[in-house]
C-alpha positions, 0 to 999 in steps of 0.5 A, a space after each residue: 904616720 910611720 914607716 915601719 911597725 918594728 924597728 930593731 936597735 941592734 942587729 946581733 944575733 937574737 935580732 936576726 933570730 926574731 926577724 927570721 921568725 917573724 918573717 917566716 911566720 908572717 907576723 910582719 913582711 920585711 919591709 915593715 921591719 926598720 934595723 940600726 947597728 953600729 956594724 954595718 956588716 951586720 945591717 947588710 947582711 941582714 939586709 941581703 938575707 931577709 930584705 929589711 930595710 936600714 935605717 940612717 941611725 937610731 933617730 931615723 928608726 925611732 922616728 919612723 917605727 911604731 914599735 922599737 925593739 931594744 937589742 943592744 949589749 948592757 953596756 951601750 944602753 945608757 949611751 942608746 937611751 941619751 941619744 933618743 931620750 927627746 924623740 921617744 913618743 906616747 904612741 910608741 911601745 918599747 920591747 927591751 931584750 936587754 939582759 939585766 937591765 930593769 924596766 924602770 932604768 929604761 923607763 927613765 932614759 925614754 921619759 920626755 916632756 911628750 912622753 912622760 910615761 913611756 910604754 915598755 915591755 922587758 923580755 928574757 929570751 934564750 938561745 934556743 930562739 936562734 932555731 925557733 924553740 926558744 922561751 921568753 919571760 915577759 914583763 910589763 913595765 910601770 906603763 905598759 898595757 895589756 895590749 902592749 903585753 899581747 904585742 910583745 908576745 905576738 914578736 917573741 912567739 914567732 921564736 917560740 914559747 912565751 911566759 908572763 911574770 913579774 919584773 921581781 921573777 925575771 932573774 929567776 927565769 934567766 936562771 931557769 931558761 936563759 942559763 939553762 940551756 948551759 946545763 942541758 949542754 953540759 949533760 951531753 957533754 958529759 954523755 959524750 964523754 961517757 959514750 967515748 969511755 965505754 968504746 964509741 968514737 966521739 961521732 958516733 956518741 955525739 950523734 947517738 946522743 943528740 938524737 936521745 936527747 932530742 927524742 927524750 925531750 919530744 917525748 917528754 913534752 908530747 907525753 901526758 906523763 909526768 918526767 918522773 913517770 917515764 923515768 920510772 918506766 925506763 927504770 926496770 928493777 935491778 935493770 942497768 937504768 936502775 944501776 945508773 940512777 942510784 949513781 945519780 941519786 947517790 951523788 946527789 944530782 938532781 940537787 946540784 941542778 937545783 943549787 945551779 939555778 939558785 946560784 944563777 939566781 942569786 948572782 942575777 939579783 946581784 948583777 941587777 942590783 950593781 948595775 942599777 947602782 953603777 948605771 952610768 948617768 944617761 947620755 954619758 958614753 961607755 968604753 970605746 969600741 962597744 958594739 950594738 949587738 
């Protein structure tokens, strides 16, 4: 009999966001969630903040959890898998939010005589999950069931929306929605700078730009019109907006963003291949001082 419905191996920012969402949306009660981390400061904080239970190490947590969410850094996962390999159980679901780590790597690290076909779902969340507005790509491992995908969607849905994809598309998910917030922040940064150059103080420009971006995104999400239609509605012939859009078109701004996503997707595939080929043997320690976040 398990003590926890959900156990977190790793208690970093994304784990905190998920715990907050799960409790706020009443998907899980605090006493149904167990956590571990190499940082007692982190586990103590989450215990005080949410009332979740701190377990005595990864083995204790996995022994007592029905579902285990792996939320450690990529360089730490070989050590974690080596530690818990022999105690994974057939009835357990594992969910990984570890960037760039293929399902086969984790499945191989969890396989044992009693659990020859570990059930795993891989998730790629993004940082807006920290404010409950995330996008998570979800793909099944080789032995995950439809119910396992449903369970992963319920957990990740507590901090935003989810999209099911094949694992071959996870690098594209990373490039578009994982890296995508950085592109949006880049645009915000540029618009704030532009506001200062046309005469506003930095505080004035920042406040106006952030509200404008929030308003534009909210309008685009709620409107039945496409982004192109909404843009054209603002762009009067020979008007101020047209003058600005003409500059963007002349500099091929749209193509630049497409190339940015394509470059990020290529880099994701390169990193994934490097990770798979140079993966430390399961159970061998990684560099000292790595954090379980």
